[in-house]
Backbone as CSV, one residue per row, in Angstrom:
resi,resn,N_x,N_y,N_z,CA_x,CA_y,CA_z,C_x,C_y,C_z
1,UNK,-176.624,203.299,116.934,-175.507,203.572,115.924,-174.713,204.622,116.396
2,UNK,-173.526,204.384,116.654,-172.318,205.352,117.034,-171.787,205.898,115.776
3,UNK,-171.609,207.154,115.683,-170.999,207.669,114.657,-169.722,208.231,115.044
4,UNK,-168.553,207.916,114.119,-167.321,208.256,114.531,-166.978,209.581,113.883
5,UNK,-166.286,210.345,114.534,-165.947,211.587,113.680,-164.460,211.501,113.388
6,UNK,-164.231,211.532,112.020,-162.803,211.512,111.336,-162.559,212.791,110.881
7,UNK,-161.183,213.280,110.810,-160.868,214.452,110.210,-161.462,214.419,108.663
8,UNK,-161.791,215.633,108.190,-162.260,215.671,106.798,-161.150,214.870,105.722
9,UNK,-161.649,214.169,104.986,-160.630,213.676,103.779,-160.005,212.216,104.196
10,UNK,-160.175,211.845,105.639,-159.584,210.636,105.946,-160.574,209.372,105.975
11,UNK,-162.187,209.725,105.910,-163.072,208.791,105.897,-163.004,208.055,104.454
12,UNK,-162.806,206.813,104.337,-162.879,206.116,103.042,-163.643,204.727,103.386
13,UNK,-164.302,204.270,102.514,-165.032,203.205,102.277,-164.059,201.994,101.852
14,UNK,-164.536,200.772,102.099,-163.607,199.832,101.522,-163.619,199.899,100.049
15,UNK,-164.471,199.955,99.404,-164.518,199.948,97.874,-163.511,201.120,97.466
16,UNK,-163.517,202.296,97.995,-162.519,203.539,97.607,-161.397,203.067,98.001
17,UNK,-161.047,202.428,99.104,-159.658,201.986,99.498,-158.869,200.973,98.637
18,UNK,-159.872,200.037,98.202,-159.475,199.084,97.286,-159.167,199.521,95.831
19,UNK,-160.080,200.553,95.402,-159.655,201.434,94.029,-158.538,202.037,94.302
20,UNK,-158.127,202.747,95.355,-156.932,203.456,95.417,-155.663,202.700,95.460
21,UNK,-155.748,201.401,96.074,-154.515,200.604,95.988,-154.452,199.921,94.583
22,UNK,-155.473,199.771,93.919,-155.424,199.235,92.611,-154.686,200.367,91.519
23,UNK,-155.066,201.455,91.966,-154.451,202.594,91.240,-152.908,202.783,91.636
24,UNK,-152.657,202.643,92.812,-151.279,202.642,93.259,-150.521,201.671,92.494
25,UNK,-151.034,200.537,92.764,-150.245,199.235,91.915,-150.118,199.479,90.528
26,UNK,-150.964,200.028,89.785,-150.758,200.110,88.270,-149.802,201.079,88.191
27,UNK,-149.702,202.321,88.842,-148.763,203.402,88.902,-147.397,202.943,89.188
28,UNK,-147.259,201.823,90.163,-146.004,201.375,90.414,-145.446,200.507,89.285
29,UNK,-146.202,199.736,88.694,-145.768,198.884,87.628,-145.398,199.657,86.432
30,UNK,-146.134,200.734,86.231,-145.657,201.382,85.186,-144.354,202.176,85.346
31,UNK,-144.086,202.644,86.538,-142.798,203.165,87.037,-141.541,202.254,86.961
32,UNK,-142.001,200.855,87.282,-141.020,199.935,87.293,-140.680,199.536,85.868
33,UNK,-141.681,199.567,84.969,-141.321,199.345,83.449,-140.452,200.383,82.926
34,UNK,-140.958,201.747,83.310,-140.011,202.938,82.590,-138.570,202.818,83.081
35,UNK,-138.334,202.257,84.543,-137.066,202.365,85.036,-136.314,201.132,84.329
36,UNK,-137.010,199.966,83.984,-136.287,198.983,83.224,-135.841,199.394,81.751
37,UNK,-136.854,200.056,81.234,-136.414,200.704,79.826,-135.338,201.398,79.661
38,UNK,-135.219,202.370,80.920,-134.133,203.365,80.877,-132.804,202.534,81.114
39,UNK,-132.881,201.483,81.706,-131.648,200.712,82.195,-131.151,200.141,80.946
40,UNK,-131.911,199.659,80.108,-131.577,198.872,78.725,-131.538,199.882,77.780
41,UNK,-131.447,201.139,77.921,-131.398,202.218,76.854,-132.485,202.141,75.944
42,UNK,-133.782,201.736,76.576,-134.930,201.823,75.557,-134.792,200.482,74.625
43,UNK,-134.002,199.691,74.759,-134.030,198.299,73.735,-135.107,197.418,74.395
44,UNK,-136.031,197.192,73.781,-137.139,196.116,74.423,-136.343,194.903,74.591
45,UNK,-136.755,194.166,75.535,-136.145,192.757,75.981,-136.273,191.803,75.045
46,UNK,-137.611,191.878,74.255,-137.451,191.006,73.129,-136.746,191.053,71.995
47,UNK,-136.074,192.080,71.921,-135.357,192.451,70.585,-134.176,191.672,70.682
48,UNK,-133.693,191.005,69.671,-132.485,190.087,69.340,-131.563,190.715,68.442
49,UNK,-130.278,191.127,68.998,-129.324,191.649,68.144,-128.701,190.742,67.433
50,UNK,-128.676,191.037,66.072,-127.885,189.878,65.222,-126.627,189.238,65.674
51,UNK,-125.539,190.208,66.129,-124.440,189.832,66.492,-124.457,188.777,67.616
52,UNK,-125.537,188.821,68.343,-125.876,187.901,69.689,-126.407,186.852,69.144
53,UNK,-126.627,186.435,67.925,-127.345,185.291,67.629,-126.639,183.916,67.687
54,UNK,-126.850,182.875,68.126,-126.059,181.719,68.220,-125.700,181.267,66.805
55,UNK,-124.393,180.907,66.600,-124.234,180.201,65.277,-124.295,178.650,65.261
56,UNK,-125.486,178.166,64.591,-125.481,176.816,64.455,-125.620,176.093,65.901
57,UNK,-124.889,175.109,66.213,-124.959,174.320,67.364,-123.801,174.706,68.207
58,UNK,-123.098,175.863,68.317,-122.126,176.305,69.174,-122.513,177.043,70.306
59,UNK,-121.787,176.994,71.144,-121.984,177.529,72.451,-121.434,178.869,72.743
60,UNK,-121.874,179.873,72.986,-121.323,181.228,73.164,-120.753,181.309,74.462
61,UNK,-119.297,181.466,74.514,-118.655,181.561,75.794,-119.050,182.812,76.397
62,UNK,-119.439,183.937,75.909,-119.775,185.248,76.513,-121.209,185.315,76.830
63,UNK,-121.985,184.482,76.401,-123.623,184.699,76.626,-124.134,183.454,77.198
64,UNK,-123.553,182.239,77.073,-124.182,181.103,77.645,-124.282,181.217,78.998
65,UNK,-125.469,180.411,79.494,-125.418,180.358,80.929,-124.804,178.904,81.254
66,UNK,-124.569,178.699,82.533,-123.697,177.559,82.854,-124.415,176.206,82.666
67,UNK,-125.759,175.986,82.469,-126.393,174.908,82.111,-126.319,174.440,80.738
68,UNK,-125.893,175.466,79.842,-125.722,175.283,78.485,-124.707,174.406,78.111
69,UNK,-123.675,174.239,79.156,-122.408,173.482,78.923,-122.773,172.080,79.164
70,UNK,-123.981,171.683,79.703,-124.449,170.183,79.919,-124.227,169.536,78.726
71,UNK,-124.380,170.049,77.605,-124.427,169.496,76.131,-122.911,169.066,75.718
72,UNK,-121.853,169.454,76.611,-120.496,168.933,76.346,-119.948,168.298,77.602
73,UNK,-119.992,167.148,77.553,-119.690,166.181,78.891,-118.294,166.594,79.346
74,UNK,-118.339,166.708,80.706,-117.123,167.135,81.296,-116.929,168.550,81.826
75,UNK,-117.685,169.514,81.048,-117.494,170.812,81.124,-118.314,171.257,82.240
76,UNK,-119.444,170.758,82.361,-120.569,171.196,83.477,-120.201,170.329,84.772
77,UNK,-120.268,171.086,85.824,-120.372,172.393,86.253,-119.183,173.229,86.444
78,UNK,-118.121,172.643,86.636,-116.775,173.325,87.171,-116.183,174.078,86.007
79,UNK,-115.923,173.566,84.883,-115.166,174.300,83.970,-116.320,175.236,83.280
80,UNK,-117.620,174.968,83.246,-118.503,175.971,82.758,-118.642,177.054,83.597
81,UNK,-118.690,176.865,84.960,-118.661,177.964,85.924,-117.489,178.868,85.946
82,UNK,-116.165,178.256,85.700,-115.196,179.182,85.303,-115.221,179.991,84.175
83,UNK,-115.486,179.267,83.216,-115.677,180.086,81.968,-116.796,181.330,82.107
84,UNK,-118.116,181.042,82.719,-118.887,181.953,82.939,-118.456,183.116,83.939
85,UNK,-117.488,182.644,84.799,-117.402,183.767,85.817,-115.991,184.698,85.498
86,UNK,-115.216,184.273,84.316,-114.315,185.234,83.787,-114.228,185.764,82.527
87,UNK,-115.498,185.908,81.856,-115.513,186.713,80.759,-115.337,188.135,80.899
88,UNK,-115.744,188.988,80.043,-115.923,188.621,78.507,-114.699,188.108,77.982
89,UNK,-114.725,187.533,76.832,-113.600,187.059,76.026,-113.717,187.683,74.747
90,UNK,-112.524,187.764,74.168,-112.362,188.493,72.623,-112.165,187.291,71.668
91,UNK,-111.644,186.174,72.254,-111.609,184.918,71.248,-111.616,183.725,72.040
92,UNK,-111.580,182.497,71.370,-111.485,181.237,72.193,-110.215,181.170,72.795
93,UNK,-109.217,181.837,72.285,-107.800,181.644,72.981,-107.892,182.193,74.392
94,UNK,-108.620,183.082,74.487,-108.819,183.622,76.024,-109.177,182.706,77.015
95,UNK,-109.966,181.721,76.692,-110.362,180.689,77.595,-109.360,179.911,78.066
96,UNK,-108.286,179.769,77.482,-107.058,179.317,78.224,-106.275,179.864,79.247
97,UNK,-106.729,181.217,79.310,-105.882,182.039,80.097,-106.736,182.190,81.613
98,UNK,-107.669,181.609,81.697,-108.836,181.651,82.704,-107.808,181.102,84.085
99,UNK,-107.697,182.129,85.234,-107.054,181.668,86.443,-107.625,180.376,86.898
100,UNK,-106.608,179.586,87.368,-106.897,178.401,88.240,-107.259,177.193,87.258
101,UNK,-107.404,177.275,86.011,-107.660,176.219,85.054,-106.754,175.213,85.009
102,UNK,-107.165,174.081,85.314,-106.144,172.804,85.306,-105.951,172.371,83.917
103,UNK,-104.781,171.500,83.681,-104.549,171.117,82.511,-105.692,170.067,81.887
104,UNK,-106.354,169.526,82.712,-107.423,168.475,82.288,-108.503,169.502,81.857
105,UNK,-108.873,170.595,82.357,-109.977,171.585,81.981,-109.558,172.135,80.600
106,UNK,-108.260,172.652,80.307,-107.781,173.199,79.378,-107.903,172.002,78.093
107,UNK,-107.657,170.806,78.433,-107.778,169.714,77.407,-109.161,169.580,77.008
108,UNK,-110.278,169.532,77.872,-111.560,169.513,77.710,-112.128,170.606,76.810
109,UNK,-111.591,171.880,77.044,-111.942,173.009,76.210,-111.276,172.680,74.839
110,UNK,-110.123,172.108,74.768,-109.810,171.970,73.355,-110.273,171.179,72.618
111,UNK,-110.942,170.065,73.354,-111.638,168.763,72.763,-112.893,169.495,72.162
112,UNK,-113.413,170.425,72.750,-114.717,171.007,72.346,-114.629,172.232,71.642
113,UNK,-113.484,172.785,71.415,-113.244,174.266,70.759,-114.002,174.430,69.535
114,UNK,-114.463,173.255,68.834,-115.008,173.350,67.620,-116.675,173.731,67.764
115,UNK,-117.127,173.257,68.881,-118.383,173.673,69.342,-118.621,174.861,70.148
116,UNK,-117.474,175.653,70.433,-117.676,176.868,71.237,-117.467,178.115,70.078
117,UNK,-117.939,179.147,70.627,-117.677,180.386,69.964,-117.913,181.454,70.729
118,UNK,-117.241,182.719,70.472,-117.227,183.958,71.287,-117.770,184.988,70.470
119,UNK,-119.065,185.487,70.936,-119.804,186.694,70.272,-119.588,187.759,71.160
120,UNK,-120.056,188.924,70.734,-120.009,190.123,71.697,-120.888,189.745,72.800
121,UNK,-120.592,190.316,74.106,-121.423,190.061,75.341,-122.800,190.852,74.929
122,UNK,-123.999,190.124,75.399,-125.289,190.633,75.181,-125.727,191.354,76.513
123,UNK,-127.053,191.619,76.556,-127.461,192.132,77.810,-127.487,191.223,78.867
124,UNK,-127.659,189.784,78.695,-127.649,188.893,79.717,-126.221,188.492,80.286
125,UNK,-125.325,189.000,79.688,-124.026,188.731,79.951,-123.818,188.606,81.691
126,UNK,-124.180,189.740,82.307,-124.208,189.677,83.716,-124.920,188.664,84.544
127,UNK,-125.894,188.116,83.829,-126.879,187.003,84.392,-126.532,185.674,84.228
128,UNK,-125.430,185.445,83.437,-125.209,183.946,82.860,-124.724,183.296,84.044
129,UNK,-124.319,183.577,84.964,-123.976,182.911,86.186,-125.022,182.266,87.010
130,UNK,-126.090,183.383,87.347,-127.018,183.252,88.110,-128.416,182.675,87.633
131,UNK,-128.264,182.208,86.312,-129.744,181.976,85.833,-130.243,180.472,86.373
132,UNK,-131.528,180.435,86.504,-131.998,179.336,87.244,-131.709,178.048,86.605
133,UNK,-131.304,177.026,87.189,-131.033,175.695,86.808,-131.776,174.721,87.105
134,UNK,-132.315,174.089,86.270,-133.489,172.940,86.387,-132.491,171.574,86.514
135,UNK,-132.959,170.887,87.522,-132.051,169.471,87.595,-133.104,168.506,87.180
């Protein structure tokens, strides 16, 4: 049996190495949760703000993700992408001022105006374009 000499404090068994890694992982996860909490001003991710609740069967132009517009034939994906890319909006009339919107696209928005609404932008406002899309 050959004994290796290690500097004091650097010798570690596998068991203690795994335990140390597990402790570091838990600490990293807690630090990450604290960072996210501070980004959201301490508002839990599961909290729903009343002003941001959907109103009936209407699609909110400020908070809807692009695939939500699949419910309105003709808007997905082009017009929906333009709506999502150019908010926030203070009223439905703002939709007609989107740069590069064709007359046909404006006619589609007009056709579905009764199915659209504009609510205050929520926490997901910045992610409405990049949400995962299932096909």
